[in-house]
C-alpha positions in Angstrom: 32.8 9.1 -50.8 29.5 7.3 -51.3 26.5 9.1 -52.9 24.0 7.2 -50.2 24.0 6.6 -46.7 22.0 3.6 -45.3 19.4 5.7 -44.1 19.1 7.2 -47.8 18.4 3.7 -48.9 15.8 3.3 -45.9 14.1 6.0 -46.9 14.0 5.6 -50.9 12.6 1.8 -50.6 9.8 3.4 -48.7 9.4 6.4 -50.8 9.6 4.6 -53.8 7.1 1.7 -52.6 9.9 -1.1 -53.2 8.2 -4.6 -52.5 11.8 -6.7 -53.5 15.2 -5.4 -53.4 17.8 -8.1 -55.0 20.6 -8.2 -53.1 22.9 -9.5 -56.4 26.6 -10.7 -57.0 28.6 -12.1 -59.3 30.3 -15.9 -59.3 34.1 -16.2 -60.8 32.5 -17.4 -64.1 30.8 -13.7 -64.8 27.0 -15.3 -63.9 25.1 -12.9 -61.8 23.4 -14.4 -58.8 21.1 -12.8 -56.0 19.0 -13.2 -52.9 15.6 -11.4 -53.3 14.0 -9.9 -50.2 11.1 -8.2 -49.3 11.3 -4.6 -48.1 10.9 -5.6 -44.5 14.3 -6.7 -44.6 16.3 -4.1 -45.9 17.6 -2.7 -42.7 19.1 -6.0 -42.3 20.5 -5.8 -45.9 22.4 -2.3 -45.3 23.9 -3.8 -41.8 25.4 -6.7 -44.1 23.3 -9.2 -42.3 22.2 -11.1 -45.5 23.9 -14.2 -45.6 24.6 -16.4 -48.8 25.5 -20.5 -48.9 28.7 -19.8 -50.6 29.1 -23.3 -51.3 26.4 -23.9 -53.6 28.2 -21.2 -55.8 30.8 -23.0 -58.7 34.0 -21.6 -57.2 33.3 -19.8 -54.0 33.6 -22.2 -50.7 33.7 -25.5 -49.7 30.4 -27.3 -47.9 32.1 -27.2 -44.0 33.1 -23.1 -44.9 29.8 -22.3 -46.5 28.4 -19.2 -44.9 29.4 -16.0 -46.4 27.7 -12.5 -46.3 26.3 -9.7 -48.7 28.1 -6.3 -48.2 25.6 -4.0 -50.5 27.7 -1.0 -52.4 25.0 1.5 -51.5 25.8 3.8 -54.4 24.5 0.8 -56.9 20.9 1.3 -55.4 18.4 1.0 -58.4 15.0 0.6 -58.9 14.5 -2.0 -62.2 11.5 -0.4 -63.7 10.5 -3.3 -66.3 9.5 -5.3 -63.1 6.5 -2.9 -61.9 4.1 -4.9 -63.4 4.7 -7.5 -60.7 5.5 -5.1 -57.9 8.3 -2.4 -57.5 11.9 -4.2 -57.5 15.3 -2.5 -56.8 18.6 -3.7 -57.1 21.9 -3.4 -54.8 25.3 -4.6 -56.3 27.0 -6.7 -53.5 30.8 -7.7 -52.5 31.0 -11.1 -50.7 32.8 -10.7 -47.3 33.4 -13.7 -44.8 31.3 -13.9 -41.5 33.9 -11.7 -39.8 33.7 -8.9 -42.8 36.9 -9.9 -44.1 36.1 -9.2 -48.2 36.2 -13.0 -49.6 39.2 -13.9 -52.0 37.0 -15.1 -54.5 34.6 -12.6 -54.9 35.6 -11.1 -58.7 34.5 -7.9 -57.9 36.8 -7.8 -54.9 39.6 -9.1 -57.8 39.2 -5.6 -59.8 38.5 -3.4 -56.5 42.4 -4.5 -55.3 44.0 -3.7 -58.6 42.0 -0.5 -58.6 43.5 0.4 -55.2 47.1 -0.1 -56.5 46.0 2.2 -59.4 45.0 4.6 -57.0 48.1 4.6 -54.8 50.1 5.1 -58.0 47.4 8.2 -57.9 45.7 6.8 -61.3 41.9 6.6 -62.3 41.1 3.8 -64.7 38.3 4.6 -67.3 36.7 2.1 -69.2 34.0 2.2 -72.2 32.9 -1.0 -73.5 31.4 -1.7 -76.8 28.6 -4.6 -76.1 27.4 -6.5 -79.4 24.5 -9.4 -79.1 22.5 -11.0 -80.9 18.2 -11.0 -81.5 16.9 -14.2 -82.3 13.4 -15.2 -82.5 11.9 -18.2 -80.3 10.0 -21.0 -81.2 6.7 -22.0 -80.3 7.7 -23.7 -77.2 9.4 -20.3 -76.2 12.6 -21.6 -76.6 15.4 -19.9 -78.6 16.1 -20.3 -82.1 18.8 -19.0 -84.5 16.3 -17.5 -87.0 16.4 -13.8 -87.1 14.0 -12.6 -89.5 16.6 -9.9 -90.4 17.9 -9.2 -93.4 19.9 -5.9 -92.2 23.7 -4.9 -92.2 25.9 -2.2 -90.6 23.7 0.8 -89.6 20.6 0.1 -91.5 17.0 1.1 -90.9 13.9 -0.4 -90.8 12.1 -2.6 -92.2 14.9 -4.8 -92.6 16.5 -4.1 -89.6 13.6 -6.5 -87.5 15.4 -5.3 -84.1 14.9 -1.9 -84.3 11.8 -1.2 -82.2 13.3 -4.0 -79.5 16.7 -2.0 -79.7 14.8 1.3 -78.7 13.3 -0.1 -76.0 16.4 -1.2 -74.5 18.2 1.9 -74.7 15.3 3.9 -73.2 15.1 1.5 -70.1 18.9 1.8 -69.6 18.7 5.2 -69.8 15.7 5.0 -66.9 18.5 3.0 -64.8 20.9 5.9 -65.5 22.9 4.8 -68.2 24.5 7.7 -70.8 23.6 6.1 -74.1 25.7 7.3 -76.9 24.8 5.2 -79.4 22.8 2.2 -80.9 22.9 0.5 -84.5 22.6 -2.4 -86.2 25.7 -4.4 -86.6 27.1 -6.4 -89.5 25.4 -9.7 -89.2 21.6 -10.5 -89.3 20.2 -9.9 -86.2 23.6 -8.6 -84.7 23.1 -5.4 -82.3 25.5 -2.8 -80.6 24.7 -0.3 -78.0 27.3 2.1 -76.6 27.0 3.9 -73.2 29.2 6.5 -71.7 32.7 5.6 -70.2 32.9 5.5 -66.6 35.5 4.5 -63.3 36.2 1.0 -64.2 34.4 -0.6 -61.3 31.1 1.3 -62.4 32.0 0.0 -65.8 32.2 -3.5 -64.9 28.7 -2.7 -62.7 27.1 -1.4 -65.9 27.8 -4.4 -68.1 26.4 -7.2 -65.9 23.4 -4.7 -65.5 23.4 -4.0 -69.4 23.1 -7.6 -70.4 20.6 -8.4 -68.0 18.4 -5.3 -69.1 18.9 -6.1 -73.0 17.8 -10.2 -72.2 14.9 -8.7 -70.2 13.4 -6.4 -72.4 14.3 -8.7 -75.7 12.1 -11.7 -73.8 9.4 -9.0 -72.9 9.0 -8.5 -76.9 9.3 -12.4 -77.7 13.0 -12.1 -78.7 16.2 -14.4 -77.3 18.7 -12.2 -76.6 22.6 -13.9 -76.6 25.8 -12.5 -75.8 27.7 -16.0 -77.4 30.5 -14.8 -78.9 29.6 -16.9 -82.2 26.2 -18.1 -82.6 26.4 -18.9 -86.3 28.6 -20.3 -88.5 29.6 -18.1 -91.2 29.3 -14.5 -90.1 30.6 -12.2 -87.7 30.6 -12.8 -84.0 29.9 -10.7 -80.9 32.9 -8.8 -79.3 33.1 -6.4 -76.4 35.9 -3.5 -77.5 37.3 -2.3 -74.3 38.3 1.4 -74.5 40.8 2.5 -71.7 42.4 5.4 -70.3 44.4 6.2 -67.3 43.4 9.8 -65.5 46.1 11.5 -62.9 44.8 15.0 -61.3 42.1 15.2 -63.8 44.3 14.7 -67.1 44.5 12.1 -69.3 47.8 10.4 -68.9 48.2 8.9 -72.5 47.8 12.1 -74.3 50.8 14.1 -75.1 50.3 17.5 -77.3 54.4 17.0 -78.5 54.4 13.0 -78.5 54.6 10.7 -81.5 51.1 10.5 -82.7 50.1 12.6 -80.0 50.4 10.0 -77.5 52.8 9.9 -74.6 55.6 7.5 -73.3 53.0 6.0 -70.5 50.2 5.2 -73.5 53.1 3.0 -75.3 54.0 1.6 -72.2 50.6 0.5 -71.5 50.1 -0.9 -74.9 53.8 -2.6 -74.7 51.8 -4.0 -71.4 48.8 -5.4 -73.0 51.0 -7.1 -76.2 53.2 -8.7 -73.4 50.5 -10.3 -71.4 47.4 -10.7 -73.8 48.2 -14.4 -74.4 47.6 -15.1 -70.7 44.8 -12.6 -70.3 42.9 -13.8 -73.1 41.4 -17.2 -71.4 39.9 -14.1 -69.3 38.7 -11.8 -72.0 37.2 -15.0 -73.9 36.2 -17.2 -71.4 34.1 -19.6 -73.8 35.1 -22.6 -76.0 32.8 -20.7 -78.5 35.2 -17.5 -77.8 37.8 -19.0 -80.4 35.2 -19.6 -83.1 35.1 -15.5 -83.2 38.7 -14.9 -83.2 39.5 -16.0 -86.6 40.2 -14.2 -90.0 38.1 -12.5 -92.0 35.5 -10.8 -89.6 37.1 -8.1 -88.5 38.0 -10.1 -84.5 41.6 -10.1 -84.3 43.4 -13.3 -84.1 47.1 -11.7 -84.1 49.2 -9.8 -81.4 50.0 -6.5 -82.9 48.7 -2.9 -82.9 47.6 0.4 -84.6 46.6 3.9 -84.8 43.4 3.0 -86.9 44.4 -0.7 -88.4 41.3 -2.8 -87.2 42.8 -6.1 -88.0 44.9 -5.3 -85.4 44.5 -6.5 -81.7 44.9 -3.1 -80.6 43.7 0.0 -81.8 44.2 3.9 -81.2 41.2 5.7 -81.7 41.4 9.1 -83.3 40.1 11.2 -80.8 42.6 13.1 -79.0 43.1 15.1 -75.9 40.8 13.8 -72.9 39.1 11.5 -74.9 42.8 9.7 -75.9 42.4 6.1 -75.7 43.4 2.7 -75.8 41.0 -0.2 -77.7 41.6 -4.1 -76.9 39.5 -5.7 -79.5 39.6 -9.2 -78.4 37.4 -9.4 -75.5 33.7 -11.1 -75.6 30.9 -10.2 -74.0 30.6 -13.6 -72.2 33.7 -12.8 -70.0 33.5 -11.7 -66.3 33.9 -8.0 -67.0 35.4 -7.6 -63.5 38.3 -10.0 -64.2 38.8 -8.9 -67.5 39.2 -5.5 -66.4 41.1 -6.3 -63.4 43.6 -8.1 -65.7 43.8 -5.3 -68.3 44.6 -2.8 -65.8 47.6 -5.1 -64.5 48.8 -5.6 -67.6 49.0 -2.0 -68.5 50.7 -0.6 -65.3 52.9 -3.4 -65.5 54.3 -2.0 -69.1 54.2 1.2 -67.4 56.1 0.2 -64.5 58.8 -1.9 -66.2 58.6 1.3 -69.4 58.3 -1.7 -71.7 58.5 -0.8 -75.4 55.6 -1.7 -77.6 56.9 -3.7 -81.4 56.5 -1.0 -84.5 52.7 -0.1 -85.5 51.5 -2.4 -88.0 49.3 -0.4 -90.7 48.9 -3.2 -93.2 45.8 -5.5 -93.1 47.2 -8.3 -91.3 44.6 -10.8 -92.4 46.0 -10.6 -95.8 49.6 -10.9 -94.7 50.9 -14.9 -94.7 52.8 -17.0 -92.1 56.1 -15.6 -93.1 55.1 -12.1 -93.7 53.7 -12.0 -90.0 56.8 -13.7 -88.7 59.5 -10.9 -90.0 56.8 -8.2 -88.4 57.1 -10.1 -84.7 53.1 -10.5 -84.8 52.5 -13.7 -83.0 49.1 -15.4 -82.7 46.7 -15.2 -80.2 45.5 -18.7 -78.5 43.4 -20.4 -80.8 41.2 -22.6 -78.2 40.3 -22.7 -74.7 43.0 -25.1 -73.8 46.0 -22.9 -75.2 44.3 -20.0 -73.5 44.5 -21.8 -70.5 48.0 -22.6 -70.9 49.3 -19.4 -71.7 47.4 -18.1 -68.6 49.1 -20.6 -66.6 52.7 -19.2 -67.9 52.1 -15.8 -66.6 52.7 -15.4 -63.1 51.3 -11.7 -63.4 47.7 -13.1 -64.3 47.8 -15.6 -60.8 48.8 -12.3 -58.6 46.0 -10.3 -60.2 43.6 -12.9 -59.9 44.6 -14.4 -56.4 45.5 -18.0 -55.6 41.9 -18.6 -55.2 40.2 -17.3 -58.0 43.1 -18.4 -60.3 43.0 -22.2 -58.9 39.1 -22.2 -59.3 38.7 -20.7 -62.2 41.5 -22.6 -64.3 39.6 -26.2 -62.8 36.3 -24.9 -64.0 37.6 -23.9 -67.5 39.8 -27.2 -67.9 36.3 -29.0 -67.0 34.6 -27.5 -69.9 37.4 -28.0 -72.3 37.5 -31.7 -71.5 33.8 -31.8 -71.5 33.6 -30.3 -75.1 36.3 -32.6 -76.4 34.6 -36.0 -75.3 31.3 -34.5 -76.3 30.0 -35.7 -79.9 28.7 -32.2 -81.5 25.9 -32.0 -84.0 28.4 -31.1 -87.0 30.0 -34.6 -86.2 26.5 -36.2 -86.9 24.8 -33.8 -89.3 28.1 -32.2 -91.1 29.3 -32.9 -94.6 28.5 -35.8 -96.3 31.0 -38.6 -96.6 33.4 -38.0 -99.5 34.1 -41.6 -100.6 31.8 -44.1 -102.5 33.5 -47.5 -100.5 32.2 -49.5 -103.5 34.2 -47.9 -106.5 37.0 -46.2 -103.9 36.3 -43.2 -106.4 37.3 -40.1 -104.2 34.4 -38.1 -103.7 36.1 -34.8 -102.5 34.4 -31.8 -104.7 31.9 -33.7 -106.0 28.3 -31.7 -106.4 26.6 -33.0 -103.5 23.1 -33.0 -105.7 25.0 -35.5 -108.1 26.3 -37.5 -105.0 22.3 -38.1 -103.7 21.4 -38.8 -107.3 23.9 -41.9 -107.3 22.8 -42.7 -104.0 19.2 -42.8 -105.3 20.3 -45.0 -108.3 22.2 -47.4 -105.5 19.0 -48.0 -103.2 17.0 -48.4 -106.3 19.5 -50.9 -107.4 19.2 -52.6 -103.8 15.7 -52.2 -104.4 15.4 -54.8 -107.2 17.6 -57.2 -105.6 15.1 -57.5 -103.1 12.3 -57.8 -105.5 14.0 -61.0 -106.7 16.3 -62.3 -103.7 13.7 -61.3 -101.0 15.9 -59.5 -98.9 15.5 -56.7 -96.9 14.8 -53.3 -98.8 17.1 -51.2 -96.6 19.6 -53.5 -95.7 22.1 -53.0 -98.4 21.7 -49.1 -99.2 25.8 -48.2 -98.8 26.5 -46.6 -95.3 27.6 -43.4 -97.1 26.3 -41.2 -94.7 27.5 -42.4 -91.4 30.4 -44.5 -90.7 32.1 -45.4 -93.5 31.2 -49.0 -93.7 30.4 -50.8 -97.3 26.5 -51.3 -96.0 24.4 -50.9 -93.3 20.6 -51.0 -92.0 18.6 -48.0 -92.2 15.1 -47.5 -91.5 12.6 -45.9 -94.1 12.6 -42.7 -91.5 16.1 -42.8 -91.6 16.3 -43.1 -95.5 13.9 -40.0 -95.8 16.3 -38.0 -93.4 18.7 -38.0 -95.7 16.9 -37.1 -98.7 15.9 -33.8 -96.8 19.2 -32.8 -96.2 
């Protein structure tokens, strides 16, 4: 039953002195969108009369079928406190519908609602508690984000080495003003990395909260001269940002994952749910880890899972069962990252778990060892499989899993894969900065000597000798000074023409 009526919303807009209302929705890739209306249009808004051009939203409709309408979820009405200096702004999260009032099949919020209705028909309520990590970076003089943190803190460190402490506190207070119950906030293990945890909620509310959380973090960070990013792996050689998803199912007010007499005090349904996740996790990964960059986080050594296994406590496993029992019994999936569309991510998680319960699937044995320290043969002996190691392989796994197509629906399934295949193709054809500015070439063509492992300092000294040798030839032969410098830094040719600026740039490396 709804908490607010249409009349309630109209009254609150007037009483709160709201100037603008953001009618917000989400595209299939998880990007928040909105139409802003003035307070004078609130009557039209609550009567589902605000339209959008769906053909302008990637993955929505074609140009000849563009009209769509926003149906606000009245219970999501929230005053956005950070806009008060520019006039009071409220927000309504919306479902996207067709002109005839039927739900738009490509609406990701609708996709989650479909799976939740299926769970409700079985008597279940799906509760979710996300753990959202993010980085705070400085901005340059032009207001563009950098990857500088001015931060030397690690896990749970305090200021002054935690330079984001003040901003993180402001974010928590802003979230509380929006109705969040903040359970904990702290500095994470990487410099500039933070985590804020809020109380679990029914899945639809949890997904809505993730969208609101990300917007709030970015807004407050920007107000403090910082850039907040939910990019999974923004810095090479350090931990990336995850979004662990803690899940539980309730029936008749009781946690169905808890059994005081069961093995590890887990019910049979809990084990079936775990088995369902493990069965479908490869196909789910393209949804829970949707970026090319996502797979640079899923590597050994940074507590991010890259192998399919479960454990009651082992943090190297994909699925962990936190120690709490009773009503707090839950299953933690550790591979998702905060760049995912939360509606689609929770939809596939629930569908996979329910499939395990319906088919009474049995998970493999618990893995108590550090999986990162096991070799390939040891993992194979334990039945541990690798997660997809790239977006390409994740998309292959998605297409190989019929359940994912069923959960997403034909529209989202087709459009999502097409969009992500385009991203992968573009990544494969783009020339990256690593290719241009990466390690120096490892071979000196003039001698043929292998330079693998040769100290970079001495390599540069040798290059200087080569350069000045060529300079002497110029003095003798009146040739161009930069003409004979070996192209050791570039294409691998024996010689190349360099400008003075290019040579100076090399020396600065």
